[in-house]
C-alpha positions as CSV (number, residue, x, y, z in Angstrom):
1,M,100.1,122.0,78.7
2,S,99.1,118.9,76.8
3,F,95.6,119.2,75.5
4,L,95.7,115.6,74.4
5,L,95.0,114.6,78.1
6,K,91.7,115.1,79.8
7,K,91.8,117.3,82.9
8,E,91.1,114.4,85.2
9,D,93.9,112.3,83.6
10,R,96.4,115.2,84.0
11,K,95.4,115.3,87.7
12,K,96.1,111.6,88.1
13,I,99.5,112.0,86.5
14,V,100.3,115.1,88.6
15,D,99.4,113.1,91.7
16,A,101.6,110.2,90.7
17,L,104.5,112.5,89.9
18,N,104.1,114.3,93.2
19,Q,104.6,110.9,94.9
20,G,107.8,110.7,93.0
21,V,108.8,114.2,94.1
22,G,108.2,113.4,97.8
23,R,110.2,110.2,97.4
24,E,113.1,112.0,95.7
25,I,113.2,114.8,98.4
26,A,113.4,112.1,101.0
27,A,116.2,110.3,99.1
28,I,118.2,113.5,98.7
29,I,118.0,114.2,102.4
30,Q,118.7,110.6,103.4
31,Y,121.7,110.3,101.0
32,L,123.2,113.6,102.0
33,H,122.8,112.8,105.7
34,H,124.5,109.5,105.1
35,H,127.3,111.3,103.2
36,Y,127.9,113.6,106.2
37,M,127.6,111.0,108.9
38,A,129.7,108.3,107.1
39,E,132.8,110.5,107.0
40,S,134.1,109.1,110.2
41,I,133.2,105.5,109.6
42,A,133.5,104.8,105.8
43,S,135.8,104.7,102.9
44,P,136.0,107.9,100.8
45,E,134.6,105.9,97.9
46,I,131.3,105.1,99.6
47,I,131.0,108.6,100.9
48,E,131.4,109.9,97.4
49,M,128.7,107.4,96.2
50,F,126.2,108.8,98.8
51,E,126.8,112.3,97.5
52,K,126.7,111.4,93.8
53,T,123.5,109.5,94.3
54,A,121.9,112.5,96.1
55,R,122.8,114.6,93.0
56,D,121.1,112.0,90.7
57,E,118.0,112.2,92.9
58,M,118.0,116.0,92.7
59,R,117.9,115.8,88.9
60,H,115.0,113.4,89.1
61,M,113.1,115.8,91.5
62,E,113.7,118.6,89.1
63,V,112.5,116.6,86.1
64,F,109.3,115.5,88.0
65,S,108.7,119.1,89.2
66,E,109.1,120.6,85.7
67,R,106.6,118.0,84.3
68,I,104.1,118.7,87.1
69,A,104.3,122.5,86.4
70,Y,103.9,121.8,82.6
71,L,100.7,119.8,83.4
72,K,99.5,122.8,85.5
73,G,100.1,121.1,88.9
74,V,102.0,122.2,91.9
75,P,105.1,120.2,93.0
76,T,105.0,119.0,96.6
77,T,107.6,120.1,99.1
78,K,106.8,117.3,101.5
79,P,109.3,114.4,101.8
80,W,108.5,110.8,102.4
81,P,109.9,109.4,105.7
82,I,113.6,109.6,106.0
83,K,115.8,106.9,107.6
84,T,119.0,108.0,109.4
85,G,121.4,106.6,111.9
86,G,123.2,103.3,112.3
87,D,126.4,101.9,111.0
88,L,127.5,102.0,107.4
89,K,125.8,98.7,106.5
90,K,122.4,100.0,107.9
91,M,122.8,103.2,105.9
92,I,123.4,101.2,102.7
93,K,120.5,98.9,103.4
94,D,118.2,101.9,104.1
95,D,119.3,103.5,100.8
96,L,118.7,100.2,99.0
97,E,115.2,100.1,100.4
98,I,114.4,103.6,99.2
99,E,115.6,102.6,95.7
100,Y,113.5,99.4,95.7
101,T,110.5,101.6,96.6
102,A,111.3,104.0,93.8
103,C,111.5,101.1,91.3
104,E,108.1,99.7,92.4
105,L,106.5,103.1,92.4
106,Y,107.8,104.3,89.0
107,K,106.8,101.0,87.3
108,K,103.3,101.6,88.6
109,H,103.4,105.2,87.3
110,I,104.7,104.0,83.9
111,K,101.7,101.7,83.6
112,L,99.3,104.5,84.6
113,C,100.8,106.8,81.9
114,D,100.6,104.1,79.3
115,E,97.0,103.5,80.1
116,L,96.2,107.2,79.9
117,G,98.2,107.7,76.7
118,D,100.8,110.1,78.2
119,T,103.8,109.0,76.2
120,T,106.0,111.9,77.2
121,T,105.7,111.3,81.0
122,R,106.0,107.5,80.4
123,L,109.3,107.9,78.6
124,M,110.5,110.3,81.3
125,L,109.7,107.8,84.0
126,E,111.3,105.0,82.1
127,K,114.6,107.0,82.0
128,I,114.4,107.8,85.7
129,L,113.5,104.1,86.5
130,A,116.7,103.1,84.7
131,D,118.7,105.4,86.9
132,E,117.0,104.0,90.0
133,E,117.7,100.4,88.9
134,D,121.4,101.4,88.5
135,H,121.3,102.7,92.1
136,V,119.9,99.3,93.2
137,D,122.7,97.5,91.4
138,Q,125.3,99.8,93.0
139,W,124.1,99.2,96.6
140,E,123.5,95.5,96.1
141,T,127.0,95.1,94.6
142,I,128.6,96.9,97.5
143,L,126.7,94.8,100.1
144,A,127.6,91.5,98.3
145,K,131.3,92.2,97.5
146,R,132.5,94.1,100.6
147,K,132.7,93.2,104.2
148,I,131.2,96.3,105.7
149,R,131.3,96.6,109.5
């Protein structure tokens, strides 16, 4: 445990990271659901993208949870709201929305860690934010370049 952080600052960081865990759990479930449901309506390439992105989100959840445990917190098991259903275009738009939310949330958490002097968590969040921004680019590109029914 980092003794460079005050107990109340560690709690603020744990609470912020638990927001990330809840978002990541929701993203995992949402992406996997889209992966399974899109099999009958989508191209194999997009189906694979849903699954790959779910795996990325699993890694993020693991990193967040390990950091929370290190800071002597308890990772949440409660997901954020999950969007399911609709055609392929709706699925992609819902996934893009959850990625936009991640980017906004993690930028806020990076700022918090910077203010509290937690460089390790800040750097961890910056790496995860870069992944989430890649996901945004992936879904924005698909929506812009493809005519999805």
